[in-house]
C-alpha positions as CSV (number, residue, x, y, z in Angstrom):
1,M,-0.1,-0.3,0.1
2,S,1.5,3.6,-0.8
3,F,2.1,6.2,1.9
4,L,-0.6,8.6,-0.2
5,S,-3.1,5.4,0.5
6,K,-2.6,5.1,3.9
7,V,-3.7,8.9,4.3
8,E,-6.1,8.5,2.6
9,K,-7.5,5.6,4.9
10,V,-6.3,7.4,7.9
11,L,-8.1,10.8,6.9
12,S,-11.6,9.2,6.3
13,A,-11.5,7.1,9.6
14,R,-10.8,10.9,11.3
15,E,-13.6,12.3,8.9
16,L,-16.2,9.6,10.4
17,L,-14.8,10.2,13.7
18,Y,-16.0,13.6,13.7
19,T,-19.2,13.2,11.9
20,L,-20.2,10.6,14.4
21,L,-19.2,13.4,17.6
22,L,-20.9,15.9,15.7
23,V,-24.5,13.4,16.1
24,A,-23.8,12.1,19.3
25,V,-23.4,15.6,20.3
26,I,-26.3,17.4,18.3
27,A,-29.4,14.2,18.5
28,P,-29.5,14.3,22.2
29,I,-29.9,18.2,22.9
30,L,-31.9,18.0,20.0
31,S,-34.4,15.2,22.0
32,P,-33.1,14.6,25.3
33,I,-33.0,10.7,26.1
34,G,-32.1,11.2,29.9
35,L,-29.6,8.8,30.0
36,P,-29.2,7.1,34.3
37,I,-26.9,9.5,36.1
38,G,-26.2,9.3,40.0
39,I,-28.3,12.1,41.8
40,S,-25.3,13.4,44.3
41,S,-27.4,14.3,48.3
42,R,-26.4,17.9,47.7
43,T,-29.0,17.6,45.0
44,R,-31.6,15.7,46.5
45,D,-31.2,17.1,49.7
46,V,-32.1,20.8,48.7
47,Y,-34.9,19.1,46.3
48,N,-36.2,17.5,49.7
49,Y,-36.2,20.9,51.5
50,I,-38.7,22.5,48.9
51,E,-41.2,19.7,49.1
52,N,-40.7,19.3,53.1
53,N,-41.1,22.9,53.6
54,L,-42.8,24.6,51.3
55,K,-46.5,24.7,51.2
56,P,-49.5,25.8,48.6
57,G,-49.3,29.7,48.9
58,C,-46.2,29.9,49.8
59,H,-43.8,33.2,48.5
60,V,-40.3,32.8,46.7
61,Y,-37.7,35.0,45.5
62,V,-35.5,34.5,42.8
63,E,-32.7,36.2,41.7
64,V,-31.6,35.9,38.2
65,Y,-27.7,37.4,37.8
66,Y,-26.3,36.0,34.9
67,E,-25.3,36.7,31.8
68,V,-26.2,35.0,27.9
69,A,-23.2,32.9,28.0
70,A,-23.6,31.3,31.1
71,R,-27.2,30.3,30.0
72,G,-26.0,26.3,29.5
73,E,-24.9,25.7,33.4
74,L,-27.2,27.9,35.5
75,E,-30.5,28.3,33.4
76,P,-31.5,24.4,33.3
77,A,-31.4,24.8,37.2
78,L,-33.1,27.8,36.5
79,M,-35.8,26.4,34.9
80,A,-36.2,23.5,37.0
81,L,-37.0,24.9,40.0
82,T,-39.5,26.7,39.0
83,K,-41.1,23.6,37.9
84,Q,-40.8,22.4,41.0
85,F,-42.5,25.5,42.7
86,F,-44.8,26.5,40.2
87,D,-45.7,22.0,41.2
88,K,-46.0,23.4,44.9
89,G,-48.1,26.3,44.3
90,C,-45.5,28.8,45.0
91,K,-45.9,32.2,43.7
92,I,-42.4,33.4,42.4
93,V,-41.3,37.3,42.4
94,Y,-38.3,37.3,40.1
95,G,-35.8,40.6,40.1
96,S,-31.6,41.4,38.5
97,L,-29.8,42.6,39.6
98,I,-27.4,42.3,36.9
99,S,-28.3,44.6,33.5
100,T,-28.5,40.9,31.5
101,G,-31.7,39.5,33.6
102,P,-34.4,41.1,31.6
103,I,-32.9,39.3,28.3
104,V,-31.9,35.7,29.7
105,F,-35.4,36.1,31.6
106,S,-37.1,36.4,28.5
107,L,-35.3,33.3,26.4
108,M,-35.8,31.3,29.9
109,L,-39.4,32.3,29.8
110,A,-39.1,31.4,26.0
111,G,-37.1,27.9,26.7
112,A,-40.0,27.1,29.2
113,P,-43.9,27.3,28.1
114,D,-45.2,23.8,29.9
115,I,-44.1,25.8,33.1
116,F,-45.9,28.6,32.6
117,A,-48.6,27.2,31.1
118,G,-51.5,27.9,33.1
119,K,-49.9,30.8,35.5
120,E,-51.2,34.5,35.5
121,Y,-48.5,37.2,35.4
122,G,-49.0,39.4,38.5
123,K,-51.3,36.8,40.6
124,D,-48.6,33.8,40.0
125,Y,-45.0,35.1,39.4
126,V,-44.1,38.7,38.6
127,F,-40.7,39.7,37.1
128,L,-39.0,43.2,38.4
129,G,-36.7,43.5,35.9
130,Y,-33.0,44.8,36.6
131,I,-32.2,46.5,39.5
132,S,-29.4,48.5,40.0
133,G,-27.1,49.8,42.7
134,G,-25.9,45.7,43.5
135,E,-25.8,45.3,47.1
136,S,-27.5,48.9,48.5
137,A,-30.0,47.2,46.1
138,A,-30.5,44.3,47.4
139,A,-30.9,45.6,51.1
140,S,-33.5,48.2,50.0
141,L,-35.5,45.4,48.2
142,A,-34.9,43.6,51.6
143,K,-36.5,46.1,53.6
144,S,-39.8,47.3,50.9
145,I,-39.6,46.2,47.0
146,K,-42.2,48.7,46.6
147,G,-39.8,51.3,48.2
148,T,-36.8,50.6,45.8
149,V,-39.2,50.0,42.5
150,K,-42.2,51.3,41.5
151,V,-42.8,49.2,38.7
152,D,-42.5,46.2,37.3
153,N,-40.2,45.3,33.7
154,Y,-43.1,45.2,31.2
155,G,-43.9,49.2,32.7
156,N,-47.0,47.7,35.0
157,P,-46.8,49.8,38.3
158,L,-46.5,47.0,41.6
159,E,-49.5,48.3,43.3
160,T,-51.5,46.8,40.3
161,L,-50.2,43.3,41.1
162,P,-51.9,41.0,43.1
163,L,-49.0,39.6,44.0
164,M,-46.9,42.4,45.0
165,K,-49.8,43.0,47.5
166,E,-49.3,40.1,49.2
167,V,-45.4,40.4,49.4
168,D,-43.3,43.3,50.0
169,S,-40.4,42.5,52.0
170,A,-37.4,39.8,52.5
171,T,-39.3,38.3,56.1
172,D,-42.0,38.2,53.5
173,F,-41.1,35.3,51.7
174,D,-40.1,31.7,52.4
175,L,-37.3,31.1,50.4
176,V,-34.7,33.0,48.4
177,V,-32.9,32.0,45.5
178,I,-29.5,33.2,43.7
179,V,-29.4,31.6,40.5
180,S,-25.8,33.8,39.5
181,S,-22.7,33.3,37.0
182,G,-21.0,36.1,40.5
183,T,-19.7,35.2,43.6
184,D,-20.4,38.5,45.1
185,T,-24.3,37.7,44.4
186,F,-24.2,35.4,46.9
187,N,-22.4,38.2,49.5
188,Y,-24.7,40.8,48.5
189,Y,-28.0,37.9,50.3
190,V,-26.2,36.4,53.1
191,R,-25.1,40.0,54.3
192,Q,-28.2,41.5,53.2
193,W,-31.4,39.3,53.9
194,Y,-30.1,36.2,55.6
195,T,-28.2,37.9,58.2
196,P,-30.6,40.4,59.0
197,Y,-34.4,38.8,58.4
198,H,-32.8,35.1,58.7
199,T,-34.5,34.9,55.4
200,P,-33.8,30.8,54.2
201,L,-30.9,31.1,50.7
202,L,-30.5,28.8,48.5
203,F,-27.7,28.6,45.6
204,A,-27.8,28.1,41.9
205,A,-24.1,28.4,40.9
206,L,-21.6,27.3,38.3
207,S,-19.1,25.0,39.0
208,V,-15.8,27.0,38.9
209,I,-17.0,29.5,41.4
210,A,-19.2,26.8,44.0
211,P,-16.0,26.3,46.4
212,S,-15.7,29.7,47.0
213,I,-19.6,29.9,48.1
214,E,-19.8,26.6,49.7
215,P,-18.8,27.9,53.0
216,F,-22.0,29.7,53.2
217,V,-23.6,26.2,52.8
218,G,-21.0,24.4,55.8
219,A,-22.4,27.7,58.2
220,K,-25.8,27.0,57.2
221,Q,-26.6,30.2,55.7
222,A,-28.1,28.9,53.3
223,I,-30.1,25.5,52.9
224,G,-28.1,24.0,49.6
225,M,-26.9,24.9,46.6
226,I,-27.2,23.6,43.0
227,V,-24.1,22.9,41.2
228,G,-23.5,23.4,37.5
229,Q,-25.0,21.8,34.8
230,R,-24.7,18.0,36.2
231,G,-26.7,19.6,39.7
232,A,-28.9,20.9,36.9
233,A,-29.5,17.6,35.3
234,E,-29.4,15.9,38.8
235,Y,-32.8,18.1,39.4
236,E,-34.3,17.8,36.0
237,L,-34.4,14.3,36.6
238,L,-35.7,14.9,40.3
239,V,-38.7,17.0,38.6
240,G,-39.7,14.6,35.7
241,R,-38.5,17.6,33.2
242,K,-36.2,16.3,30.1
243,G,-34.4,19.8,29.8
244,L,-31.0,21.2,28.4
245,G,-29.5,19.4,31.6
246,I,-30.1,16.3,30.7
247,A,-29.7,16.9,27.3
248,S,-25.8,18.1,27.9
249,M,-25.4,14.5,30.1
250,D,-27.2,12.7,27.7
251,A,-24.5,14.6,24.5
252,Q,-21.1,13.7,27.6
253,S,-22.0,10.2,27.5
254,I,-22.9,9.6,24.3
255,S,-19.4,10.9,22.8
256,H,-17.7,9.5,24.9
257,L,-19.2,5.8,24.9
258,L,-18.0,6.9,21.2
259,I,-14.3,7.4,21.5
260,I,-14.2,4.6,24.0
261,V,-15.2,2.4,21.2
262,F,-13.0,4.1,18.4
263,I,-10.1,3.4,20.4
264,V,-10.5,-0.2,21.2
265,L,-11.3,-0.9,17.6
266,G,-8.2,1.3,16.7
267,N,-6.3,-1.3,19.1
268,V,-7.7,-4.4,17.9
269,V,-7.4,-3.0,14.3
270,Y,-3.3,-2.3,15.2
271,W,-2.5,-5.4,17.1
272,G,-4.5,-7.6,14.5
273,M,-2.1,-5.5,11.4
274,R,1.2,-6.0,14.0
275,V,0.4,-9.8,13.6
276,T,-0.7,-10.2,9.8
277,S,2.6,-8.7,9.7
278,R,4.9,-11.2,11.7
279,G,2.9,-13.7,10.3
280,G,4.0,-12.6,6.2
281,G,7.9,-12.3,7.9
282,R,7.8,-16.1,8.4
283,K,6.9,-17.1,5.8
């Protein structure tokens, strides 16, 4: 076999592998399979806390603090938590201390029509929109939402929304969820919501920043934490909704399996060629 023929065979095999990998990644994202994955005790503890402590009619405040680039890790957790809250009969007030909040919230709404089906805006959930001011804004919201924000993200006066007649300060909420791609936001809510008012906090964070906020959970200043895309996938399994978290885990599992298969096949072919060449040499 000529050198060029060998090169062509190597290239064709490489192209086949890349094509199969592309299919292995894209197909599960378009249609999640739901391959079994282990659920960590940390994720299950969060789920159990909500199931055991939140009652129908409870109120939850959700801080939506991440950029579009962080959607892949944080949006699945936000969707799964929202589903569980609505299934429990909770009412949700969303807000954002980051300017990209309205964008990612609208993307989340567009990607979860099943979750918000049958829910009435203003009664079951409200989105306050972007609230500037960082930690000062977080402190002001804890004292009085209506004293801090006059209209919601869509220009509706807060006093006209039925849900906002039920809640106003940190003590009116049964749980506060911080879904954030930055570390400072968690500090804001620990200092301004938990420390003075003892409002229970729940974190949903990027994998890379989880170690820096783990001490809050250890000190019982937060009831728990959902970490990264893996944690989101575990939570999707618990709430029974296949979303981007499960799809991403499916894509990883299938692509890893495909690579292992090709490694095994490559070694089998290699050793088969060596045995054949040695046999030919003896003749």
